[in-house]
C-alpha positions as CSV (number, residue, x, y, z in Angstrom):
1,M,0.0,0.0,0.0
2,A,2.9,2.4,0.8
3,A,4.4,1.5,-2.5
4,R,1.2,2.3,-4.4
5,A,0.6,5.5,-2.5
6,G,4.3,6.6,-2.6
7,S,3.9,7.9,1.0
8,F,3.8,6.4,4.4
9,M,1.3,9.1,5.4
10,K,-1.2,8.2,2.7
11,A,-0.8,4.5,3.4
12,A,-1.5,5.2,7.1
13,D,-4.7,7.1,6.2
14,E,-6.0,4.1,4.2
15,L,-5.1,1.6,6.9
16,C,-6.4,3.9,9.7
17,V,-3.1,3.8,11.6
18,T,-0.4,6.4,12.2
19,P,2.5,7.1,9.8
20,A,4.9,6.0,12.5
21,A,3.2,2.6,12.7
22,V,3.5,2.1,8.9
23,S,7.2,3.2,9.1
24,R,7.9,0.7,11.9
25,S,6.2,-2.1,10.1
26,V,8.2,-1.4,6.9
27,R,11.4,-1.3,8.9
28,A,10.6,-4.6,10.6
29,L,10.0,-6.2,7.2
30,E,13.3,-4.8,5.8
31,D,15.2,-6.1,8.8
32,H,13.6,-9.5,8.3
33,L,14.4,-9.6,4.6
34,G,17.9,-8.1,5.1
35,C,17.5,-5.4,2.4
36,Q,16.1,-1.9,2.0
37,L,12.7,-1.7,0.2
38,F,12.2,2.1,0.2
39,H,14.3,5.2,-0.4
40,R,12.9,7.6,2.2
41,G,12.4,11.3,1.4
42,H,10.9,14.2,3.4
43,R,7.2,13.5,2.4
44,Q,7.5,10.8,-0.2
45,V,9.0,7.3,-0.4
46,E,10.3,5.5,-3.5
47,L,10.9,1.8,-4.0
48,T,14.4,0.5,-4.3
49,E,15.3,-2.1,-7.0
50,D,14.7,-4.8,-4.4
51,G,11.4,-3.2,-3.4
52,R,10.2,-3.2,-7.0
53,F,11.2,-6.9,-7.4
54,Y,9.4,-7.8,-4.2
55,L,6.2,-5.8,-5.2
56,R,6.1,-7.6,-8.6
57,E,6.3,-11.0,-6.8
58,I,3.7,-10.3,-4.2
59,G,1.5,-7.6,-5.7
60,D,-1.2,-10.0,-7.1
61,A,-1.5,-11.8,-3.8
62,F,-2.2,-8.5,-2.0
63,E,-4.8,-7.6,-4.6
64,R,-6.5,-10.9,-4.0
65,I,-6.5,-10.4,-0.3
66,A,-8.0,-6.9,-0.7
67,L,-10.7,-8.2,-3.1
68,A,-11.5,-11.1,-0.7
69,T,-11.8,-8.7,2.2
70,Q,-14.2,-6.4,0.3
71,N,-16.3,-9.4,-0.8
72,L,-16.5,-10.8,2.7
73,A,-17.5,-7.4,4.0
74,A,-20.2,-7.1,1.4
75,R,-21.4,-10.7,2.2
76,R,-21.7,-9.8,5.9
77,T,-23.7,-6.6,5.3
78,R,-25.9,-7.5,2.3
79,R,-29.6,-7.5,2.8
80,P,-31.8,-10.6,2.5
81,L,-33.7,-11.4,-0.7
82,V,-37.3,-10.1,-0.2
83,V,-39.9,-12.6,-1.5
84,C,-43.6,-11.7,-1.8
85,A,-46.3,-14.3,-2.1
86,Y,-49.9,-15.0,-0.9
87,P,-50.2,-15.6,2.9
88,S,-51.4,-19.2,2.5
89,F,-48.6,-20.1,0.1
90,T,-46.0,-18.4,2.2
91,I,-47.1,-20.1,5.5
92,D,-47.9,-23.6,4.2
93,W,-45.6,-24.0,1.3
94,L,-42.6,-21.6,1.2
95,I,-41.6,-21.4,4.9
96,P,-41.7,-25.1,5.7
97,R,-39.5,-25.9,2.7
98,W,-37.1,-23.0,3.3
99,S,-36.8,-23.9,7.0
100,S,-35.7,-27.4,6.0
101,Q,-33.2,-26.1,3.6
102,Q,-31.8,-23.7,6.2
103,L,-31.3,-26.7,8.6
104,R,-29.4,-28.6,5.9
105,E,-27.4,-25.8,4.4
106,K,-27.6,-22.0,4.9
107,T,-26.8,-20.9,1.3
108,F,-29.1,-17.8,1.1
109,D,-31.1,-15.5,3.3
110,L,-34.8,-14.6,2.7
111,R,-37.3,-12.1,4.1
112,F,-41.0,-12.8,3.5
113,V,-43.8,-10.3,2.8
114,T,-47.3,-11.2,1.8
115,T,-49.9,-9.8,-0.6
116,H,-53.7,-10.3,-1.0
117,T,-53.6,-9.0,-4.6
118,H,-51.9,-9.6,-7.9
119,D,-50.6,-6.0,-7.9
120,V,-47.0,-6.1,-6.5
121,D,-45.0,-2.9,-6.5
122,F,-41.4,-3.8,-7.3
123,S,-40.2,-0.2,-7.0
124,G,-39.8,-0.7,-3.2
125,D,-38.0,-3.5,-1.3
126,I,-39.6,-6.5,-3.0
127,D,-37.1,-8.5,-5.2
128,V,-39.3,-11.3,-6.4
129,A,-42.9,-12.5,-6.2
130,I,-44.5,-15.9,-6.5
131,L,-48.1,-15.5,-7.8
132,T,-50.7,-17.3,-9.7
133,D,-52.8,-16.2,-12.7
134,R,-50.1,-14.4,-14.4
135,A,-50.8,-10.7,-14.6
136,V,-49.2,-8.2,-17.0
137,Y,-46.0,-7.0,-15.4
138,Q,-44.4,-4.8,-18.0
139,K,-40.6,-4.9,-18.0
140,N,-40.5,-7.7,-15.5
141,V,-39.5,-11.4,-16.0
142,C,-42.3,-13.9,-15.6
143,E,-41.2,-17.5,-15.3
144,K,-43.6,-20.4,-14.9
145,L,-42.7,-22.5,-11.8
146,F,-45.4,-25.2,-11.7
147,I,-49.1,-25.9,-12.2
148,A,-51.0,-26.6,-8.9
149,D,-54.5,-28.1,-8.5
150,L,-57.6,-26.3,-7.5
151,V,-60.0,-28.6,-5.7
152,P,-63.2,-28.1,-3.5
153,V,-62.6,-28.5,0.2
154,C,-64.8,-28.9,3.2
155,S,-64.9,-30.5,6.7
156,P,-65.4,-34.3,6.6
157,N,-69.0,-34.1,8.0
158,Y,-70.3,-31.1,6.1
159,L,-72.1,-32.9,3.3
160,P,-74.3,-36.0,3.6
161,P,-72.5,-39.2,2.5
162,G,-72.7,-39.9,-1.2
163,T,-73.2,-36.3,-2.3
164,S,-71.7,-35.7,-5.7
165,A,-70.7,-32.7,-7.7
166,E,-73.8,-33.1,-9.8
167,D,-76.0,-32.6,-6.8
168,V,-75.7,-28.9,-7.1
169,E,-78.8,-28.1,-5.1
170,E,-77.2,-29.9,-2.1
171,W,-74.1,-27.7,-1.8
172,A,-74.2,-24.6,-4.1
173,D,-75.8,-22.4,-1.4
174,G,-72.7,-23.1,0.9
175,L,-70.0,-21.7,-1.3
176,L,-67.0,-20.0,0.4
177,I,-65.1,-17.6,-1.7
178,S,-61.7,-15.8,-1.2
179,D,-61.5,-12.2,-2.3
180,T,-57.9,-13.0,-3.2
181,R,-59.0,-15.6,-5.7
182,P,-62.6,-14.8,-6.7
183,N,-62.6,-16.8,-10.0
184,D,-61.5,-20.2,-8.7
185,W,-65.0,-21.7,-8.5
186,A,-65.8,-20.6,-12.0
187,R,-62.5,-22.2,-13.2
188,W,-63.3,-25.5,-11.4
189,A,-66.9,-25.5,-12.8
190,E,-65.6,-25.0,-16.3
191,A,-63.0,-27.8,-15.9
192,N,-65.8,-30.2,-14.8
193,G,-68.7,-29.1,-16.8
194,V,-70.7,-28.3,-13.6
195,R,-73.5,-25.8,-14.3
196,N,-76.7,-24.5,-12.7
197,F,-75.0,-22.6,-9.9
198,D,-73.5,-19.1,-9.6
199,P,-69.8,-19.5,-8.9
200,F,-69.5,-15.9,-7.7
201,R,-72.2,-16.0,-5.0
202,G,-71.4,-17.2,-1.6
203,R,-69.8,-16.1,1.7
204,R,-66.8,-13.9,1.0
205,F,-63.5,-13.8,2.9
206,E,-60.6,-11.4,2.7
207,S,-58.0,-14.1,2.2
208,S,-57.7,-17.8,1.4
209,P,-56.5,-18.7,4.9
210,L,-59.7,-17.3,6.4
211,M,-61.8,-19.2,3.9
212,Y,-59.9,-22.4,4.7
213,Q,-60.6,-21.9,8.4
214,A,-64.3,-21.3,7.7
215,A,-64.4,-24.6,5.8
216,I,-62.7,-26.4,8.6
217,A,-65.3,-25.0,11.0
218,G,-68.1,-26.4,8.8
219,M,-69.4,-23.1,7.4
220,G,-69.5,-24.3,3.8
221,I,-67.4,-25.5,0.8
222,G,-64.3,-23.6,-0.2
223,I,-62.0,-24.1,-3.1
224,G,-58.3,-24.2,-2.6
225,I,-54.9,-25.1,-3.8
226,R,-54.2,-28.8,-3.1
227,E,-50.4,-28.2,-2.7
228,V,-51.0,-25.6,0.0
229,L,-53.4,-27.8,1.9
230,L,-51.3,-31.0,2.2
231,R,-51.3,-30.7,6.0
232,E,-55.0,-30.3,6.3
233,F,-55.6,-33.2,4.0
234,A,-53.2,-35.4,5.9
235,T,-54.8,-34.6,9.3
236,G,-58.3,-35.0,7.9
237,S,-59.5,-31.5,8.9
238,L,-60.3,-30.9,5.2
239,I,-61.3,-33.3,2.4
240,N,-62.2,-33.0,-1.2
241,P,-65.9,-33.8,-1.2
242,F,-66.0,-34.6,-4.9
243,P,-63.0,-36.9,-5.6
244,E,-64.6,-38.0,-8.9
245,T,-64.0,-34.5,-10.4
246,V,-60.8,-33.2,-12.0
247,P,-58.7,-30.4,-10.5
248,A,-58.7,-27.0,-12.3
249,P,-55.1,-26.0,-13.3
250,C,-53.6,-23.2,-11.2
251,P,-50.2,-22.0,-12.6
252,F,-47.6,-20.3,-10.3
253,Y,-45.1,-17.8,-11.7
254,L,-41.8,-16.5,-10.4
255,I,-41.9,-12.7,-11.2
256,R,-39.1,-10.2,-10.8
257,P,-37.6,-7.1,-12.3
258,P,-34.4,-7.5,-14.3
259,S,-32.4,-5.8,-11.4
260,T,-33.1,-8.7,-9.1
261,E,-30.7,-10.8,-11.2
262,S,-27.8,-8.9,-9.6
263,H,-28.8,-9.8,-6.0
264,P,-26.2,-12.1,-4.6
265,D,-28.8,-14.6,-3.3
266,F,-31.2,-14.7,-6.3
267,A,-29.4,-17.4,-8.3
268,A,-29.2,-19.8,-5.3
269,F,-32.9,-19.0,-4.4
270,R,-34.1,-19.6,-8.0
271,A,-32.1,-22.9,-8.2
272,W,-33.5,-24.0,-4.9
273,I,-37.2,-23.3,-5.6
274,R,-37.0,-25.0,-9.0
275,R,-35.6,-28.1,-7.2
276,E,-38.5,-27.9,-4.8
277,V,-41.2,-27.7,-7.4
278,G,-39.5,-30.4,-9.4
279,A,-39.7,-32.7,-6.3
280,E,-43.4,-32.0,-6.2
């Protein structure tokens, strides 16, 4: 550093030490090597022939040390990747898988925020969003992750045994609808050719988690994403009352502005989540 700056004083400023400390360190190195590295002037220093040789030999190593130091400092101070998704998907799908990954290998750091709409503002802190029903995000990258299944859900004892999807009069008055996903019943009805009911009329809830809780409590029939409700299906708190029907497709997208590509954790996060959906 003193060689590059041509001054012990400037080198001391960069190192946050005194010029005397730099001078003593250089003198100790010269004594160890048994040669003089600098010609000392009043305010400047100049490398000797031995000093120039030594700098050529070790200069690259010092550059690598400086770069590694800068990169380590940046790694320690960088902010987490901010991921935005629906509350139910974040709680029941993202966080359990991310927690397992963190226990195995901490390769990236995430911060979660949630949304009840498809309108995500990427001009703030949000780096990437995971949403369904691809909206038009101008100048952003939309990458399909996977296609989930939309299925009816209710508590095990809500409907009489043997009730089928064709028995519309038995269940259509008990529809539960999430304001986050108001078109899901219509999509399921179209996929199964079920008619003679209004897919937009029913009890409304602000979010899908609230609608799921209402279904568990026996208030009616909701419609939800199978992959988000694996725990409820496993415990039996929710069932698909019409197993003879087909799920309606529900695509999930990874959406981000181009600037997110430069975040140091994005590449690892993208590779991880694609492995997770591949495992599904």
